[in-house]
PyMOL Python script that loads the backbone (N, CA, C, O; Angstrom):
from pymol import cmd

cmd.read_pdbstr("""\
ATOM      1  N   MET A   1      69.840 124.166 162.323  1.00  0.00           N
ATOM      2  CA  MET A   1      68.775 123.247 161.864  1.00  0.00           C
ATOM      3  C   MET A   1      69.577 121.764 161.796  1.00  0.00           C
ATOM      4  O   MET A   1      68.972 120.927 162.466  1.00  0.00           O
ATOM      5  N   TYR A   2      70.410 121.402 161.352  1.00  0.00           N
ATOM      6  CA  TYR A   2      71.371 120.198 161.257  1.00  0.00           C
ATOM      7  C   TYR A   2      72.957 120.623 161.970  1.00  0.00           C
ATOM      8  O   TYR A   2      73.343 121.789 161.891  1.00  0.00           O
ATOM      9  N   LYS A   3      73.524 119.911 162.429  1.00  0.00           N
ATOM     10  CA  LYS A   3      74.860 120.162 162.856  1.00  0.00           C
ATOM     11  C   LYS A   3      75.804 120.114 161.487  1.00  0.00           C
ATOM     12  O   LYS A   3      75.694 119.209 160.660  1.00  0.00           O
ATOM     13  N   ALA A   4      76.696 121.152 161.368  1.00  0.00           N
ATOM     14  CA  ALA A   4      77.560 121.082 160.092  1.00  0.00           C
ATOM     15  C   ALA A   4      78.390 119.623 160.030  1.00  0.00           C
ATOM     16  O   ALA A   4      79.245 119.194 160.805  1.00  0.00           O
ATOM     17  N   ILE A   5      77.970 119.179 159.137  1.00  0.00           N
ATOM     18  CA  ILE A   5      79.044 117.625 158.542  1.00  0.00           C
ATOM     19  C   ILE A   5      80.255 118.370 158.061  1.00  0.00           C
ATOM     20  O   ILE A   5      80.181 119.316 157.276  1.00  0.00           O
ATOM     21  N   GLN A   6      81.406 117.891 158.580  1.00  0.00           N
ATOM     22  CA  GLN A   6      82.608 118.596 158.667  1.00  0.00           C
ATOM     23  C   GLN A   6      83.190 117.292 157.392  1.00  0.00           C
ATOM     24  O   GLN A   6      83.858 116.299 157.679  1.00  0.00           O
ATOM     25  N   VAL A   7      82.772 117.618 156.199  1.00  0.00           N
ATOM     26  CA  VAL A   7      83.145 116.691 155.126  1.00  0.00           C
ATOM     27  C   VAL A   7      84.573 116.998 155.289  1.00  0.00           C
ATOM     28  O   VAL A   7      85.284 116.053 155.631  1.00  0.00           O
ATOM     29  N   GLN A   8      85.349 118.612 155.035  1.00  0.00           N
ATOM     30  CA  GLN A   8      86.558 118.339 154.295  1.00  0.00           C
ATOM     31  C   GLN A   8      87.255 118.101 155.482  1.00  0.00           C
ATOM     32  O   GLN A   8      88.407 118.380 155.152  1.00  0.00           O
ATOM     33  N   LYS A   9      87.281 117.826 156.431  1.00  0.00           N
ATOM     34  CA  LYS A   9      87.806 117.464 157.372  1.00  0.00           C
ATOM     35  C   LYS A   9      88.649 115.881 157.309  1.00  0.00           C
ATOM     36  O   LYS A   9      89.752 115.458 157.652  1.00  0.00           O
ATOM     37  N   HIS A  10      87.409 115.324 156.657  1.00  0.00           N
ATOM     38  CA  HIS A  10      87.285 113.442 156.598  1.00  0.00           C
ATOM     39  C   HIS A  10      88.030 113.196 155.350  1.00  0.00           C
ATOM     40  O   HIS A  10      88.811 112.253 155.472  1.00  0.00           O
ATOM     41  N   LEU A  11      88.031 113.864 153.950  1.00  0.00           N
ATOM     42  CA  LEU A  11      88.039 113.645 152.659  1.00  0.00           C
ATOM     43  C   LEU A  11      89.542 113.500 152.764  1.00  0.00           C
ATOM     44  O   LEU A  11      90.068 114.328 153.508  1.00  0.00           O
ATOM     45  N   ASN A  12      90.338 112.634 152.187  1.00  0.00           N
ATOM     46  CA  ASN A  12      91.853 113.066 151.839  1.00  0.00           C
ATOM     47  C   ASN A  12      91.844 112.854 150.578  1.00  0.00           C
ATOM     48  O   ASN A  12      91.914 111.740 150.060  1.00  0.00           O
ATOM     49  N   CYS A  13      91.765 113.806 150.056  1.00  0.00           N
ATOM     50  CA  CYS A  13      91.718 113.925 148.869  1.00  0.00           C
ATOM     51  C   CYS A  13      92.712 115.329 148.291  1.00  0.00           C
ATOM     52  O   CYS A  13      93.058 116.056 149.223  1.00  0.00           O
ATOM     53  N   PRO A  14      93.122 115.709 147.112  1.00  0.00           N
ATOM     54  CA  PRO A  14      93.646 116.496 146.206  1.00  0.00           C
ATOM     55  C   PRO A  14      92.992 118.150 146.104  1.00  0.00           C
ATOM     56  O   PRO A  14      93.683 119.147 145.895  1.00  0.00           O
ATOM     57  N   LEU A  15      91.424 118.137 146.317  1.00  0.00           N
ATOM     58  CA  LEU A  15      90.823 119.103 146.343  1.00  0.00           C
ATOM     59  C   LEU A  15      90.852 119.846 147.220  1.00  0.00           C
ATOM     60  O   LEU A  15      91.033 119.322 148.320  1.00  0.00           O
ATOM     61  N   SER A  16      90.724 121.111 147.192  1.00  0.00           N
ATOM     62  CA  SER A  16      90.746 122.210 147.850  1.00  0.00           C
ATOM     63  C   SER A  16      90.141 122.063 149.054  1.00  0.00           C
ATOM     64  O   SER A  16      89.134 121.361 148.972  1.00  0.00           O
ATOM     65  N   GLU A  17      90.454 122.588 150.472  1.00  0.00           N
ATOM     66  CA  GLU A  17      89.287 123.137 151.218  1.00  0.00           C
ATOM     67  C   GLU A  17      88.097 124.124 150.880  1.00  0.00           C
ATOM     68  O   GLU A  17      86.941 124.112 151.304  1.00  0.00           O
ATOM     69  N   ARG A  18      88.533 124.723 150.261  1.00  0.00           N
ATOM     70  CA  ARG A  18      87.354 125.842 149.683  1.00  0.00           C
ATOM     71  C   ARG A  18      86.230 124.955 148.972  1.00  0.00           C
ATOM     72  O   ARG A  18      85.042 124.778 149.241  1.00  0.00           O
ATOM     73  N   PHE A  19      87.217 124.375 147.771  1.00  0.00           N
ATOM     74  CA  PHE A  19      86.099 123.397 146.646  1.00  0.00           C
ATOM     75  C   PHE A  19      85.685 122.291 147.882  1.00  0.00           C
ATOM     76  O   PHE A  19      84.482 122.041 147.797  1.00  0.00           O
ATOM     77  N   LYS A  20      86.187 121.731 148.744  1.00  0.00           N
ATOM     78  CA  LYS A  20      85.502 120.768 149.876  1.00  0.00           C
ATOM     79  C   LYS A  20      84.440 121.308 150.307  1.00  0.00           C
ATOM     80  O   LYS A  20      83.399 120.656 150.229  1.00  0.00           O
ATOM     81  N   SER A  21      84.423 122.590 150.852  1.00  0.00           N
ATOM     82  CA  SER A  21      83.517 123.096 151.731  1.00  0.00           C
ATOM     83  C   SER A  21      82.115 123.796 150.624  1.00  0.00           C
ATOM     84  O   SER A  21      80.960 123.750 151.048  1.00  0.00           O
ATOM     85  N   THR A  22      82.335 124.223 149.644  1.00  0.00           N
ATOM     86  CA  THR A  22      81.290 124.379 148.721  1.00  0.00           C
ATOM     87  C   THR A  22      80.748 123.276 148.180  1.00  0.00           C
ATOM     88  O   THR A  22      79.616 123.430 147.721  1.00  0.00           O
ATOM     89  N   ILE A  23      81.407 121.808 148.071  1.00  0.00           N
ATOM     90  CA  ILE A  23      80.781 120.643 147.553  1.00  0.00           C
ATOM     91  C   ILE A  23      79.608 120.373 149.012  1.00  0.00           C
ATOM     92  O   ILE A  23      78.435 120.110 148.746  1.00  0.00           O
ATOM     93  N   GLN A  24      80.067 120.472 150.526  1.00  0.00           N
ATOM     94  CA  GLN A  24      79.316 120.082 151.408  1.00  0.00           C
ATOM     95  C   GLN A  24      78.245 120.989 151.737  1.00  0.00           C
ATOM     96  O   GLN A  24      77.357 120.645 152.518  1.00  0.00           O
ATOM     97  N   TYR A  25      78.280 122.515 151.006  1.00  0.00           N
ATOM     98  CA  TYR A  25      76.866 123.093 151.431  1.00  0.00           C
ATOM     99  C   TYR A  25      76.190 123.317 150.287  1.00  0.00           C
ATOM    100  O   TYR A  25      75.176 124.012 150.356  1.00  0.00           O
ATOM    101  N   HIS A  26      76.556 122.851 149.183  1.00  0.00           N
ATOM    102  CA  HIS A  26      75.947 122.630 147.909  1.00  0.00           C
ATOM    103  C   HIS A  26      75.354 121.416 147.091  1.00  0.00           C
ATOM    104  O   HIS A  26      74.718 121.284 146.046  1.00  0.00           O
ATOM    105  N   VAL A  27      75.839 120.639 148.017  1.00  0.00           N
ATOM    106  CA  VAL A  27      75.625 119.003 147.118  1.00  0.00           C
ATOM    107  C   VAL A  27      75.050 118.469 148.530  1.00  0.00           C
ATOM    108  O   VAL A  27      73.866 118.470 148.866  1.00  0.00           O
ATOM    109  N   VAL A  28      76.262 117.969 149.355  1.00  0.00           N
ATOM    110  CA  VAL A  28      76.019 117.017 150.357  1.00  0.00           C
ATOM    111  C   VAL A  28      74.284 117.349 151.648  1.00  0.00           C
ATOM    112  O   VAL A  28      73.364 116.685 152.126  1.00  0.00           O
ATOM    113  N   VAL A  29      74.682 118.487 151.651  1.00  0.00           N
ATOM    114  CA  VAL A  29      73.567 119.136 152.672  1.00  0.00           C
ATOM    115  C   VAL A  29      72.268 119.067 152.264  1.00  0.00           C
ATOM    116  O   VAL A  29      71.434 118.510 152.979  1.00  0.00           O
ATOM    117  N   PRO A  30      71.852 119.766 150.760  1.00  0.00           N
ATOM    118  CA  PRO A  30      70.861 119.572 149.843  1.00  0.00           C
ATOM    119  C   PRO A  30      70.316 117.883 150.133  1.00  0.00           C
ATOM    120  O   PRO A  30      69.404 117.543 150.886  1.00  0.00           O
ATOM    121  N   THR A  31      70.889 117.298 149.575  1.00  0.00           N
ATOM    122  CA  THR A  31      70.847 115.896 149.545  1.00  0.00           C
ATOM    123  C   THR A  31      70.003 115.031 150.783  1.00  0.00           C
ATOM    124  O   THR A  31      68.981 114.349 150.870  1.00  0.00           O
ATOM    125  N   LEU A  32      71.001 115.465 151.587  1.00  0.00           N
ATOM    126  CA  LEU A  32      70.713 114.414 153.407  1.00  0.00           C
ATOM    127  C   LEU A  32      69.328 115.306 153.560  1.00  0.00           C
ATOM    128  O   LEU A  32      68.370 114.772 154.118  1.00  0.00           O
ATOM    129  N   GLU A  33      69.223 116.596 153.090  1.00  0.00           N
ATOM    130  CA  GLU A  33      67.552 117.480 153.906  1.00  0.00           C
ATOM    131  C   GLU A  33      66.394 116.723 152.851  1.00  0.00           C
ATOM    132  O   GLU A  33      65.203 116.680 153.161  1.00  0.00           O
ATOM    133  N   SER A  34      66.923 116.141 151.568  1.00  0.00           N
ATOM    134  CA  SER A  34      65.980 115.853 150.710  1.00  0.00           C
ATOM    135  C   SER A  34      65.629 114.812 151.390  1.00  0.00           C
ATOM    136  O   SER A  34      64.429 114.772 151.658  1.00  0.00           O
ATOM    137  N   PHE A  35      66.222 114.016 151.734  1.00  0.00           N
ATOM    138  CA  PHE A  35      66.322 112.270 151.916  1.00  0.00           C
ATOM    139  C   PHE A  35      65.521 112.559 153.261  1.00  0.00           C
ATOM    140  O   PHE A  35      64.407 112.039 153.330  1.00  0.00           O
ATOM    141  N   ILE A  36      65.910 113.246 154.227  1.00  0.00           N
ATOM    142  CA  ILE A  36      65.118 113.405 155.477  1.00  0.00           C
ATOM    143  C   ILE A  36      63.441 113.992 155.293  1.00  0.00           C
ATOM    144  O   ILE A  36      62.410 113.708 155.904  1.00  0.00           O
ATOM    145  N   GLY A  37      63.722 114.917 154.176  1.00  0.00           N
ATOM    146  CA  GLY A  37      61.995 115.399 153.930  1.00  0.00           C
ATOM    147  C   GLY A  37      61.090 113.874 153.643  1.00  0.00           C
ATOM    148  O   GLY A  37      60.059 113.449 154.163  1.00  0.00           O
ATOM    149  N   ASN A  38      61.824 113.412 152.781  1.00  0.00           N
ATOM    150  CA  ASN A  38      60.904 111.941 152.315  1.00  0.00           C
ATOM    151  C   ASN A  38      61.137 111.067 153.069  1.00  0.00           C
ATOM    152  O   ASN A  38      60.265 110.230 152.834  1.00  0.00           O
ATOM    153  N   VAL A  39      62.019 110.558 154.159  1.00  0.00           N
ATOM    154  CA  VAL A  39      61.687 110.119 155.262  1.00  0.00           C
ATOM    155  C   VAL A  39      60.574 110.533 156.027  1.00  0.00           C
ATOM    156  O   VAL A  39      59.901 109.628 156.521  1.00  0.00           O
ATOM    157  N   GLN A  40      60.272 111.565 156.211  1.00  0.00           N
ATOM    158  CA  GLN A  40      59.467 112.751 157.266  1.00  0.00           C
ATOM    159  C   GLN A  40      57.814 112.196 156.882  1.00  0.00           C
ATOM    160  O   GLN A  40      56.898 111.665 157.510  1.00  0.00           O
ATOM    161  N   GLU A  41      58.069 112.702 155.361  1.00  0.00           N
ATOM    162  CA  GLU A  41      56.464 111.990 154.133  1.00  0.00           C
ATOM    163  C   GLU A  41      55.934 110.584 154.443  1.00  0.00           C
ATOM    164  O   GLU A  41      54.806 110.117 154.596  1.00  0.00           O
ATOM    165  N   ARG A  42      56.960 110.177 154.472  1.00  0.00           N
ATOM    166  CA  ARG A  42      56.846 108.503 154.684  1.00  0.00           C
ATOM    167  C   ARG A  42      55.944 108.040 155.769  1.00  0.00           C
ATOM    168  O   ARG A  42      54.795 107.609 155.675  1.00  0.00           O
ATOM    169  N   PHE A  43      57.007 108.288 157.266  1.00  0.00           N
ATOM    170  CA  PHE A  43      56.739 108.663 157.937  1.00  0.00           C
ATOM    171  C   PHE A  43      55.369 108.820 158.383  1.00  0.00           C
ATOM    172  O   PHE A  43      54.849 107.928 159.053  1.00  0.00           O
ATOM    173  N   LYS A  44      54.789 109.787 158.097  1.00  0.00           N
ATOM    174  CA  LYS A  44      53.737 110.572 158.080  1.00  0.00           C
ATOM    175  C   LYS A  44      52.728 109.561 157.977  1.00  0.00           C
ATOM    176  O   LYS A  44      52.041 109.216 158.939  1.00  0.00           O
ATOM    177  N   GLU A  45      52.578 108.836 156.238  1.00  0.00           N
ATOM    178  CA  GLU A  45      51.828 108.458 155.810  1.00  0.00           C
ATOM    179  C   GLU A  45      51.481 106.669 156.745  1.00  0.00           C
ATOM    180  O   GLU A  45      50.411 106.121 157.011  1.00  0.00           O
ATOM    181  N   ILE A  46      52.653 106.318 156.954  1.00  0.00           N
ATOM    182  CA  ILE A  46      52.619 105.014 157.684  1.00  0.00           C
ATOM    183  C   ILE A  46      51.645 105.280 158.796  1.00  0.00           C
ATOM    184  O   ILE A  46      50.642 104.600 159.016  1.00  0.00           O
ATOM    185  N   VAL A  47      52.085 106.475 159.567  1.00  0.00           N
ATOM    186  CA  VAL A  47      51.300 106.665 160.766  1.00  0.00           C
ATOM    187  C   VAL A  47      49.680 106.847 160.788  1.00  0.00           C
ATOM    188  O   VAL A  47      48.854 106.565 161.656  1.00  0.00           O
ATOM    189  N   LEU A  48      49.570 107.343 159.683  1.00  0.00           N
ATOM    190  CA  LEU A  48      47.840 108.054 159.234  1.00  0.00           C
ATOM    191  C   LEU A  48      47.568 106.527 158.998  1.00  0.00           C
ATOM    192  O   LEU A  48      46.580 105.950 159.452  1.00  0.00           O
ATOM    193  N   SER A  49      48.425 106.005 158.336  1.00  0.00           N
ATOM    194  CA  SER A  49      47.132 104.839 157.832  1.00  0.00           C
ATOM    195  C   SER A  49      47.538 103.521 158.857  1.00  0.00           C
ATOM    196  O   SER A  49      47.426 102.377 158.415  1.00  0.00           O
ATOM    197  N   SER A  50      48.038 103.774 160.315  1.00  0.00           N
ATOM    198  CA  SER A  50      48.152 102.714 160.879  1.00  0.00           C
ATOM    199  C   SER A  50      46.973 102.518 161.696  1.00  0.00           C
ATOM    200  O   SER A  50      45.923 103.144 161.552  1.00  0.00           O
ATOM    201  N   THR A  51      47.201 101.591 162.585  1.00  0.00           N
ATOM    202  CA  THR A  51      45.710 101.375 163.553  1.00  0.00           C
ATOM    203  C   THR A  51      45.767 101.661 164.984  1.00  0.00           C
ATOM    204  O   THR A  51      45.014 101.169 165.825  1.00  0.00           O
ATOM    205  N   LEU A  52      46.742 102.517 165.210  1.00  0.00           N
ATOM    206  CA  LEU A  52      47.265 102.830 166.537  1.00  0.00           C
ATOM    207  C   LEU A  52      45.958 103.740 166.773  1.00  0.00           C
ATOM    208  O   LEU A  52      45.173 103.980 165.856  1.00  0.00           O
ATOM    209  N   PRO A  53      45.772 104.291 168.260  1.00  0.00           N
ATOM    210  CA  PRO A  53      44.852 104.959 168.908  1.00  0.00           C
ATOM    211  C   PRO A  53      45.325 106.746 168.209  1.00  0.00           C
ATOM    212  O   PRO A  53      46.447 107.001 167.773  1.00  0.00           O
ATOM    213  N   GLU A  54      44.644 107.343 168.244  1.00  0.00           N
ATOM    214  CA  GLU A  54      44.578 108.730 168.030  1.00  0.00           C
ATOM    215  C   GLU A  54      45.609 108.979 168.770  1.00  0.00           C
ATOM    216  O   GLU A  54      46.608 109.301 168.128  1.00  0.00           O
ATOM    217  N   LYS A  55      45.763 108.931 170.334  1.00  0.00           N
ATOM    218  CA  LYS A  55      46.256 109.892 170.810  1.00  0.00           C
ATOM    219  C   LYS A  55      47.874 109.770 170.512  1.00  0.00           C
ATOM    220  O   LYS A  55      48.585 110.768 170.628  1.00  0.00           O
ATOM    221  N   THR A  56      48.545 108.191 170.029  1.00  0.00           N
ATOM    222  CA  THR A  56      49.595 107.432 169.438  1.00  0.00           C
ATOM    223  C   THR A  56      49.866 108.368 168.523  1.00  0.00           C
ATOM    224  O   THR A  56      50.805 109.144 168.700  1.00  0.00           O
ATOM    225  N   LYS A  57      48.951 108.431 167.237  1.00  0.00           N
ATOM    226  CA  LYS A  57      49.515 109.019 166.552  1.00  0.00           C
ATOM    227  C   LYS A  57      49.533 110.163 166.428  1.00  0.00           C
ATOM    228  O   LYS A  57      50.339 110.511 165.567  1.00  0.00           O
ATOM    229  N   ARG A  58      48.629 111.530 167.232  1.00  0.00           N
ATOM    230  CA  ARG A  58      49.178 112.865 167.451  1.00  0.00           C
ATOM    231  C   ARG A  58      50.701 112.987 168.067  1.00  0.00           C
ATOM    232  O   ARG A  58      51.459 113.819 167.568  1.00  0.00           O
ATOM    233  N   VAL A  59      51.159 112.130 169.183  1.00  0.00           N
ATOM    234  CA  VAL A  59      52.436 112.105 169.694  1.00  0.00           C
ATOM    235  C   VAL A  59      53.328 111.840 168.277  1.00  0.00           C
ATOM    236  O   VAL A  59      53.931 112.768 167.738  1.00  0.00           O
ATOM    237  N   LEU A  60      53.337 110.722 167.841  1.00  0.00           N
ATOM    238  CA  LEU A  60      54.001 110.201 166.596  1.00  0.00           C
ATOM    239  C   LEU A  60      54.347 111.231 165.933  1.00  0.00           C
ATOM    240  O   LEU A  60      55.507 111.626 166.054  1.00  0.00           O
ATOM    241  N   LEU A  61      53.258 112.054 164.903  1.00  0.00           N
ATOM    242  CA  LEU A  61      53.208 113.004 164.167  1.00  0.00           C
ATOM    243  C   LEU A  61      54.060 114.272 164.874  1.00  0.00           C
ATOM    244  O   LEU A  61      54.809 114.890 164.117  1.00  0.00           O
ATOM    245  N   TYR A  62      53.990 114.680 166.233  1.00  0.00           N
ATOM    246  CA  TYR A  62      54.645 115.758 166.845  1.00  0.00           C
ATOM    247  C   TYR A  62      55.817 115.650 166.410  1.00  0.00           C
ATOM    248  O   TYR A  62      56.452 116.543 165.850  1.00  0.00           O
ATOM    249  N   LEU A  63      56.256 114.330 166.684  1.00  0.00           N
ATOM    250  CA  LEU A  63      57.851 114.059 167.091  1.00  0.00           C
ATOM    251  C   LEU A  63      58.560 114.115 165.544  1.00  0.00           C
ATOM    252  O   LEU A  63      59.696 114.517 165.292  1.00  0.00           O
ATOM    253  N   ASN A  64      57.723 113.681 164.745  1.00  0.00           N
ATOM    254  CA  ASN A  64      58.031 113.484 163.165  1.00  0.00           C
ATOM    255  C   ASN A  64      58.384 114.789 162.444  1.00  0.00           C
ATOM    256  O   ASN A  64      59.306 114.950 161.644  1.00  0.00           O
ATOM    257  N   SER A  65      57.242 115.941 162.984  1.00  0.00           N
ATOM    258  CA  SER A  65      57.205 117.477 162.599  1.00  0.00           C
ATOM    259  C   SER A  65      58.548 118.322 163.180  1.00  0.00           C
ATOM    260  O   SER A  65      58.986 119.385 162.740  1.00  0.00           O
ATOM    261  N   ARG A  66      59.077 117.504 164.330  1.00  0.00           N
ATOM    262  CA  ARG A  66      60.059 118.119 164.948  1.00  0.00           C
ATOM    263  C   ARG A  66      61.559 117.389 164.683  1.00  0.00           C
ATOM    264  O   ARG A  66      62.584 117.699 165.291  1.00  0.00           O
ATOM    265  N   LYS A  67      61.473 116.494 163.785  1.00  0.00           N
ATOM    266  CA  LYS A  67      62.633 115.450 163.547  1.00  0.00           C
ATOM    267  C   LYS A  67      63.264 114.660 164.674  1.00  0.00           C
ATOM    268  O   LYS A  67      64.447 114.328 164.739  1.00  0.00           O
ATOM    269  N   GLU A  68      62.175 114.373 165.674  1.00  0.00           N
ATOM    270  CA  GLU A  68      62.835 113.772 166.821  1.00  0.00           C
ATOM    271  C   GLU A  68      62.611 112.506 167.158  1.00  0.00           C
ATOM    272  O   GLU A  68      62.137 112.030 168.190  1.00  0.00           O
ATOM    273  N   TRP A  69      63.235 111.707 165.594  1.00  0.00           N
ATOM    274  CA  TRP A  69      62.876 110.258 165.920  1.00  0.00           C
ATOM    275  C   TRP A  69      63.875 109.262 166.645  1.00  0.00           C
ATOM    276  O   TRP A  69      63.649 108.118 167.039  1.00  0.00           O
ATOM    277  N   LEU A  70      65.161 110.085 166.720  1.00  0.00           N
ATOM    278  CA  LEU A  70      65.975 109.357 167.579  1.00  0.00           C
ATOM    279  C   LEU A  70      66.825 110.194 168.547  1.00  0.00           C
ATOM    280  O   LEU A  70      68.010 109.968 168.792  1.00  0.00           O
ATOM    281  N   ILE A  71      66.117 111.144 169.048  1.00  0.00           N
ATOM    282  CA  ILE A  71      66.647 111.871 170.183  1.00  0.00           C
ATOM    283  C   ILE A  71      66.908 111.047 171.403  1.00  0.00           C
ATOM    284  O   ILE A  71      65.983 110.237 171.458  1.00  0.00           O
ATOM    285  N   PRO A  72      67.542 110.903 172.184  1.00  0.00           N
ATOM    286  CA  PRO A  72      67.764 109.801 173.071  1.00  0.00           C
ATOM    287  C   PRO A  72      67.145 110.427 174.020  1.00  0.00           C
ATOM    288  O   PRO A  72      67.105 111.657 174.058  1.00  0.00           O
ATOM    289  N   LYS A  73      66.383 109.383 175.226  1.00  0.00           N
ATOM    290  CA  LYS A  73      65.672 109.813 176.168  1.00  0.00           C
ATOM    291  C   LYS A  73      66.396 110.360 177.602  1.00  0.00           C
ATOM    292  O   LYS A  73      65.887 111.001 178.521  1.00  0.00           O
ATOM    293  N   SER A  74      68.302 109.669 177.372  1.00  0.00           N
ATOM    294  CA  SER A  74      68.817 110.260 178.607  1.00  0.00           C
ATOM    295  C   SER A  74      70.061 110.627 178.424  1.00  0.00           C
ATOM    296  O   SER A  74      70.323 110.354 177.253  1.00  0.00           O
ATOM    297  N   PRO A  75      70.833 111.024 178.856  1.00  0.00           N
ATOM    298  CA  PRO A  75      71.779 111.382 179.032  1.00  0.00           C
ATOM    299  C   PRO A  75      73.250 109.852 178.970  1.00  0.00           C
ATOM    300  O   PRO A  75      74.426 109.625 178.685  1.00  0.00           O
ATOM    301  N   VAL A  76      72.012 109.255 179.468  1.00  0.00           N
ATOM    302  CA  VAL A  76      72.971 107.793 179.642  1.00  0.00           C
ATOM    303  C   VAL A  76      72.438 107.068 178.386  1.00  0.00           C
ATOM    304  O   VAL A  76      73.049 106.013 178.220  1.00  0.00           O
ATOM    305  N   ASP A  77      71.501 107.296 177.456  1.00  0.00           N
ATOM    306  CA  ASP A  77      71.747 106.478 176.371  1.00  0.00           C
ATOM    307  C   ASP A  77      72.374 106.984 175.235  1.00  0.00           C
ATOM    308  O   ASP A  77      72.448 106.418 174.145  1.00  0.00           O
ATOM    309  N   ARG A  78      73.029 108.583 175.679  1.00  0.00           N
ATOM    310  CA  ARG A  78      73.922 109.097 174.261  1.00  0.00           C
ATOM    311  C   ARG A  78      75.177 108.192 174.411  1.00  0.00           C
ATOM    312  O   ARG A  78      76.083 108.251 173.580  1.00  0.00           O
TER     313      ARG A  78
END
""", "prot")
cmd.dss("prot")
cmd.show_as("cartoon", "prot")
cmd.util.cbc("prot")
cmd.orient("prot")
């Protein structure tokens, strides 16, 4: 679903690599997934209550359902 966040490689602390990995997968990732879910729901509410044309709303809701809000258009944009 998401690219793995390599938290343990970026933390300079006395915790073991195993413990950092556990934190990553049991705390950080679920927290980020919850945040993204909340953003996704709010985006949907905004689109549905807007005065945009129906076709535009459908496109935006489709992109939202696939979490493709910030996908670059071309390799140049990356």
